[in-house]
C-alpha positions in Angstrom: 180.8 118.0 74.9 178.3 117.9 77.8 176.4 114.8 78.6 173.2 114.0 76.8 170.5 113.0 79.2 166.9 111.8 78.6 164.2 109.7 80.1 161.2 107.9 79.0 158.3 106.0 80.6 158.1 102.4 79.5 155.1 100.1 80.1 157.1 97.2 81.4 158.8 96.1 84.6 162.4 97.2 85.2 163.5 93.5 84.7 161.7 93.3 81.3 163.4 96.6 80.2 166.7 95.4 81.5 166.5 92.2 79.6 166.2 94.1 76.4 168.4 97.1 77.0 171.3 95.1 78.4 171.2 92.4 75.7 173.8 93.2 73.0 171.8 91.0 70.5 168.9 93.4 70.9 170.8 96.7 70.2 169.6 96.8 66.6 166.0 96.7 67.9 166.2 100.1 69.6 169.6 101.9 69.2 169.1 104.1 66.1 172.9 104.5 65.4 173.7 100.8 65.9 175.0 99.1 62.8 176.7 95.9 63.9 177.6 93.9 67.0 181.2 92.9 66.1 181.7 90.7 69.2 180.6 90.2 72.8 181.1 88.0 75.8 178.8 85.0 76.2 175.9 85.0 78.6 174.0 87.8 80.3 175.4 91.2 81.0 177.4 91.3 84.2 180.1 93.4 85.7 183.1 93.3 83.4 181.0 92.2 80.4 182.6 93.4 77.1 181.4 94.0 73.6 182.5 95.7 70.4 179.9 97.6 68.5 179.9 99.5 65.2 177.7 102.6 65.1 177.2 105.2 62.5 177.2 109.0 63.0 176.5 111.2 60.0 177.3 108.4 57.6 180.7 107.6 59.2 181.2 104.2 60.9 182.4 104.3 64.5 183.7 101.2 66.2 183.6 101.2 70.0 184.8 98.7 72.5 182.5 98.7 75.6 182.9 97.4 79.1 180.1 97.2 81.7 181.6 98.9 84.7 178.5 99.2 86.8 175.9 96.4 86.9 173.1 96.5 89.5 170.4 94.4 87.8 167.7 95.6 87.1 168.4 99.1 88.4 171.6 100.6 87.1 174.2 100.0 84.4 177.1 102.0 83.1 179.2 101.2 80.0 182.6 102.7 79.3 183.7 102.8 75.7 186.9 103.3 73.8 186.7 104.5 70.2 189.1 105.5 67.5 192.0 107.9 68.0 191.7 107.8 71.8 188.1 108.9 71.9 186.0 107.7 74.9 182.3 107.4 75.8 180.3 106.7 78.9 176.7 105.5 78.7 174.5 105.0 81.8 171.0 103.5 82.3 169.0 103.9 85.5 165.7 102.0 85.7 163.1 103.3 88.2 160.0 101.2 89.0 156.7 103.2 89.3 153.0 102.5 89.0 153.1 102.7 85.2 156.1 100.4 84.7 159.6 101.8 84.5 161.1 105.3 84.2 164.2 104.7 82.1 166.9 107.4 82.6 169.6 107.5 80.0 172.9 109.4 80.0 175.7 109.5 77.4 178.9 111.5 77.3 181.4 111.4 74.5 185.0 112.5 75.0 186.6 113.2 71.6 190.4 113.0 71.1 192.6 116.1 71.0 191.1 117.9 74.0 189.6 121.3 73.2 190.2 121.1 69.5 188.4 117.7 69.4 185.4 119.1 71.4 185.0 122.0 69.0 185.2 119.8 66.0 182.8 117.3 67.5 180.2 120.1 68.2 180.6 121.3 64.6 180.2 117.8 63.1 177.5 116.3 65.4 175.6 119.4 66.5 172.4 118.3 68.3 172.5 114.9 66.6 173.4 113.0 69.8 170.4 114.3 71.7 168.0 113.6 68.9 169.4 110.1 68.3 169.1 109.4 72.1 165.5 110.4 72.1 164.7 108.4 69.0 166.4 105.3 70.5 164.4 105.7 73.7 161.2 106.0 71.8 162.1 102.8 69.9 162.8 101.0 73.2 159.5 102.2 74.5 157.6 100.9 71.5 159.0 97.4 72.0 156.7 97.2 75.0 153.6 98.9 73.6 
């Protein structure tokens, strides 16, 4: 599956957006497929920060263990995730200050298990759902600052 990329203008400073987007306790406020924060490290997000999250895709729960592998506050963050059956994911945020606040760049790529067979099955199951969910999540994040 190719990466899902999206961006949205948010009426807040990069630090204000960072403080929400990188706070695992706030995932339910803006990530549409988030269902539960199972566990996470104490304190603010930092390089090596880990959390376990349960999400839902087409009615099926998906538990992912995340590690923050890039952390340049408040400009850039990258999470690497490990899911069931050897699946992996990468999610990146880039926050760009501008005269209207912050342009939030989002990227997510999912790597299903079983190589080509897994990619074909994932496309058949998820279709354009990842892109529509990413856009819906970014819209909810934006609305937190309106």
